[in-house]
C-alpha positions in Angstrom: 0.1 0.0 -0.1 1.3 3.4 -0.9 1.4 5.7 1.8 1.1 9.6 1.0 2.2 12.9 2.6 -1.7 13.4 3.5 -1.5 10.1 5.4 1.4 11.2 7.5 -0.1 14.6 8.3 -3.3 13.0 9.9 -3.5 12.7 13.5 -3.0 9.3 14.6 -0.5 8.2 11.9 2.1 6.0 13.7 5.3 4.1 12.6 6.9 1.8 15.0 10.3 0.4 13.5 12.9 -2.0 14.7 12.3 -5.2 16.7 8.9 -4.5 18.1 7.1 -7.7 18.8 10.4 -9.7 19.1 11.0 -9.9 15.6 14.9 -10.6 14.6 15.0 -8.6 11.7 13.9 -5.1 11.7 10.4 -4.1 10.3 7.9 -1.4 10.5 4.4 -1.5 12.0 2.5 1.3 10.5 -1.0 2.5 11.8 -3.1 4.4 9.4 -6.8 4.8 10.1 -7.3 5.4 13.6 -9.7 6.2 16.3 -8.7 7.8 19.8 -8.5 5.3 22.5 -8.0 5.8 26.1 -5.3 4.8 28.4 -6.1 1.2 28.8 -7.8 0.2 25.5 -9.6 -3.1 25.3 -11.6 -2.7 22.1 -9.2 -2.4 19.2 -7.2 -4.9 17.6 -4.2 -2.9 18.3 -3.5 0.4 20.0 -0.3 2.5 19.5 0.6 5.3 21.9 2.7 6.8 24.6 2.7 7.3 28.3 4.5 10.6 29.3 6.8 10.8 32.2 5.0 11.3 35.5 6.6 14.2 37.3 5.6 14.2 40.9 4.4 17.8 40.7 5.1 19.5 37.4 2.5 19.5 34.6 3.5 18.3 31.3 3.0 20.3 28.1 1.4 17.1 26.5 -1.4 14.8 27.9 -0.1 12.1 30.4 -1.0 9.5 27.8 -2.6 9.0 24.2 -3.3 6.1 22.3 -4.8 5.6 18.9 -6.7 2.2 17.9 -6.4 0.3 14.7 -8.4 -2.5 13.5 -5.6 -3.0 11.0 -2.0 -2.2 10.8 0.4 -2.4 7.8 3.7 -4.4 8.3 6.7 -3.9 6.1 10.4 -3.9 6.1 11.1 -0.3 6.3 9.6 3.0 7.2 7.4 4.5 4.3 9.5 6.9 2.2 7.4 10.3 1.7 8.6 13.5 0.4 9.3 16.3 3.0 12.1 18.2 4.7 13.0 19.9 7.8 15.1 22.7 9.2 16.0 24.0 12.5 16.9 27.7 13.3 18.4 29.9 16.1 20.5 28.9 19.0 20.4 25.6 20.5 19.2 26.1 24.2 20.6 23.9 26.8 18.8 23.8 30.2 22.1 24.0 32.1 25.8 24.9 31.3 28.6 22.7 31.9 29.6 24.4 35.1 26.1 24.2 36.5 25.6 20.6 35.5 28.8 19.7 37.5 27.4 21.7 40.4 24.2 19.6 40.2 26.1 16.3 40.1 28.1 17.5 43.1 24.8 17.9 44.9 23.5 14.4 43.8 26.6 13.0 45.2 26.1 14.6 48.5 22.5 13.0 48.5 24.1 9.7 47.8 26.6 10.1 50.7 23.9 10.8 53.0 22.0 7.8 52.0 18.8 9.9 50.6 19.1 7.9 47.4 21.3 5.2 45.8 21.3 6.1 42.3 19.7 9.0 40.2 19.2 9.7 36.6 20.0 13.3 36.0 19.2 14.7 32.6 19.8 18.0 30.3 17.3 19.4 28.1 18.3 20.7 24.7 15.7 23.0 22.6 15.7 24.5 19.2 13.2 26.3 16.6 11.8 23.6 14.2 10.0 23.8 10.8 9.1 21.5 8.2 8.1 17.8 8.3 8.6 16.0 11.6 8.4 12.8 9.6 11.4 13.8 7.5 13.3 14.0 10.8 12.0 10.6 12.1 13.1 9.1 8.6 16.4 10.6 8.6 17.3 9.3 12.3 16.3 5.7 11.1 18.9 5.9 8.3 21.8 7.7 10.5 21.2 6.1 13.9 19.5 2.7 13.5 18.0 1.4 16.7 15.7 -1.4 17.6 12.8 0.7 19.2 12.3 3.7 17.0 8.8 5.5 16.7 7.0 8.2 15.4 3.6 9.5 16.5 1.6 12.2 15.2 -0.7 13.4 17.9 -2.3 16.5 16.1 -0.7 19.5 17.5 2.4 17.6 18.4 4.7 14.9 17.2 6.9 12.4 19.0 10.0 11.1 17.3 11.9 8.2 19.2 15.3 6.8 18.2 15.5 4.7 21.4 17.8 1.7 21.8 16.2 0.7 25.2 13.5 -1.8 25.4 11.3 -1.3 28.4 9.1 -4.4 28.7 7.1 -6.7 26.5 4.2 -9.3 27.4 3.6 -12.4 25.2 1.8 -15.6 26.1 1.7 -14.9 29.7 5.3 -13.8 30.0 6.6 -10.5 30.9 10.3 -9.4 29.8 12.2 -6.2 31.0 15.5 -5.0 29.6 17.2 -2.2 31.5 20.2 -0.5 30.2 23.0 1.2 32.2 26.5 1.6 31.4 27.8 3.7 28.3 31.0 4.1 26.5 32.3 5.9 23.3 33.4 3.5 20.5 35.9 6.0 19.3 38.6 3.9 21.1 38.4 0.2 20.5 39.9 -0.6 24.2 36.7 1.3 25.6 34.7 -1.8 25.4 37.0 -3.7 27.8 36.9 -0.6 30.0 33.1 -0.7 30.1 33.0 -4.3 30.9 35.7 -4.1 33.7 34.2 -1.0 35.2 32.8 -1.6 38.6 31.1 1.9 38.7 29.0 0.9 35.5 28.5 -2.7 36.9 27.0 -1.1 40.2 24.7 1.3 38.1 23.4 -1.7 36.1 23.0 -4.1 39.1 21.0 -1.6 41.1 18.6 -0.8 38.2 18.1 -4.6 37.4 17.3 -5.4 41.3 14.6 -2.4 40.9 13.1 -3.7 38.0 13.2 -7.4 39.2 11.0 -6.0 42.2 8.8 -4.3 40.0 8.2 -7.4 37.7 7.9 -9.4 40.9 4.8 -7.7 41.8 2.7 -9.1 39.1 4.5 -12.4 38.5 3.7 -16.1 39.9 5.9 -16.9 42.8 9.1 -18.5 41.7 8.8 -17.7 38.0 11.2 -14.8 38.2 14.4 -15.1 36.3 17.5 -12.9 35.5 17.9 -14.5 31.8 20.7 -12.0 30.7 23.4 -10.2 32.8 25.6 -7.4 31.5 25.1 -8.2 27.8 26.6 -5.6 25.3 24.5 -3.4 23.1 26.3 -1.8 20.1 25.2 1.4 18.6 26.6 3.5 15.8 28.8 5.6 18.2 28.7 3.9 21.4 28.3 0.7 23.5 26.0 0.0 26.5 25.5 -2.9 28.8 22.1 -4.3 29.7 20.3 -7.1 31.5 16.9 -9.0 31.0 14.4 -10.2 33.6 11.5 -12.6 32.9 8.5 -13.9 34.9 5.2 -15.5 34.3 2.1 -13.1 35.0 -0.3 -14.2 37.7 -3.7 -15.2 36.2 -5.4 -12.1 37.9 -3.1 -9.5 36.1 -4.3 -7.5 33.0 -2.9 -4.6 31.2 -3.7 -2.0 33.8 -1.9 -4.0 36.6 1.2 -4.3 34.3 1.2 -0.6 33.4 0.9 0.5 37.1 3.4 -1.9 38.3 6.0 -1.1 35.7 5.8 2.6 35.1 7.8 4.8 35.0 11.0 2.7 34.1 13.7 2.4 37.1 16.6 3.0 34.6 15.6 6.6 34.0 14.6 7.4 37.6 16.9 6.0 40.0 16.6 4.1 43.4 14.6 4.1 45.5 12.3 5.2 42.5 9.9 7.6 44.3 12.6 9.4 46.2 14.9 9.8 43.1 11.9 11.2 41.2 11.3 13.9 43.8 15.1 15.0 43.5 14.9 14.7 39.9 12.1 17.4 39.7 14.0 19.5 42.0 17.3 19.5 40.4 16.2 19.4 36.7 13.4 22.1 37.3 11.5 21.2 34.2 8.9 18.8 33.2 10.2 15.9 31.1 7.1 15.6 29.1 7.7 12.5 26.8 11.4 12.1 27.6 11.6 9.0 29.8 8.1 8.0 29.3 7.3 5.4 27.0 6.0 4.5 23.7 4.5 1.2 22.3 1.6 -0.9 21.7 -1.2 -2.8 23.4 -3.1 -5.5 21.6 -5.2 -8.9 22.4 -4.6 -11.9 20.3 -7.9 -13.3 21.6 -11.4 -13.3 20.1 -14.0 -16.1 19.8 -11.5 -18.8 20.6 -11.1 -17.8 24.2 -13.5 -19.0 26.9 -13.4 -15.8 29.1 -16.5 -13.8 29.7 -15.6 -11.1 27.5 -14.0 -12.9 24.5 -17.0 -13.1 22.2 -17.2 -9.4 22.5 -13.8 -8.9 21.3 -12.7 -7.5 24.9 -10.8 -10.4 26.5 -8.5 -9.3 29.2 -6.8 -12.8 29.9 -3.1 -12.5 30.6 -2.3 -15.2 28.4 -3.7 -13.1 25.3 -2.3 -9.7 26.5 0.3 -8.5 23.9 2.3 -5.5 24.9 5.6 -3.9 23.7 7.1 -0.6 25.0 10.3 1.2 24.7 11.9 3.7 27.3 11.6 7.0 25.4 15.3 8.1 25.7 16.7 9.6 22.5 13.4 11.0 22.0 12.2 14.3 20.3 8.9 16.3 21.1 8.0 18.7 18.5 5.4 21.3 19.5 4.6 25.0 18.9 7.5 25.4 16.6 10.2 24.0 18.8 11.8 20.6 19.3 13.2 19.5 22.6 15.1 16.2 23.4 17.2 15.3 26.5 20.2 13.4 27.5 21.4 12.1 30.8 22.6 9.3 32.8 22.6 7.4 36.2 24.7 9.1 38.9 26.2 6.8 41.7 28.6 7.4 44.5 31.9 7.3 42.4 30.5 9.2 39.4 32.8 11.6 37.7 31.1 15.0 37.0 33.2 15.8 33.9 33.0 12.2 32.6 29.1 12.2 33.2 28.9 15.5 31.0 30.9 13.9 28.3 28.5 10.9 28.4 25.4 13.4 28.2 27.0 14.8 25.1 27.9 11.5 23.6 24.1 10.2 23.9 23.1 13.3 22.2 25.8 13.4 19.7 23.6 11.9 16.8 20.8 14.4 17.4 23.1 17.5 17.6 24.8 16.4 14.4 21.2 16.1 12.6 19.9 19.6 13.8 23.0 21.9 13.0 21.7 24.7 10.8 
């Protein structure tokens, strides 16, 4: 099916590109004709949308969640090619300077030393004027920075472009998997991979967040089914390496999509430990609402219809955990376009032995591909 410029300009147009649904080779899932759905959609074959980051008190400039329901989606190898271009203008705004950033990290280390928190994800916001086609920017990112969980959502008066390498969680056949990422190093030096693997600091970051995610998953799983499937695996991207782990468990029979969402959100890898306390300090120190950044983008669908024996199946509303199908990313490396501006964030987990200068360099490394693309 040929997709046109008028299609991508309609509210509800969506593309999920990469390894969504657990496929091995990258593919695109494309949503065209849609109807608005609520945060916990039951009645559509597939719903694609997002959950924004839940700041403790700040109000986001976008709704807390938005989903679009599709009776049918298109699946193909690559995102659709559509004519269009974009440009940015003016000075790149940065929420803090390097010197301010270093002061913030020193303050976080004081909190860590005092036992207030054990890890915290602190981030910088970048902002610039934008005009043209948001989809053109998404398509360019898929070419120059291929990742496993990229996404494009046209939400009418704003658009979301995600180039995220981080898989948050998936639910399929009654099993939930979560894949936290922590640990980053540049690929400019081949010896850096060995440094990453041998770094006790990077290991501590990932271990803490893996334990946090294991606790979240454990709330909704059958006793004795929780497993650490992968530990400190290497994820290779164009310009850097990450380390990640994978936790898996079998959902309890009384768990549906609402319970999964409430147990998992927001992701521990982009908040800290303990999660609630870290989020409070994030808000105080960053001083801005994160909006879509470190929220989550993905789909919810249900594989059951008449064949299921539950009460709601014949109406297409089965909520059995065995038929629940969900897949979400962590919305890092993610752009929000609204009111003539684009914004994106970059940051990292801060622990007791974090070096402020190196953390700042890591921040810019994560933003590197975006910064290169939006230069005038």
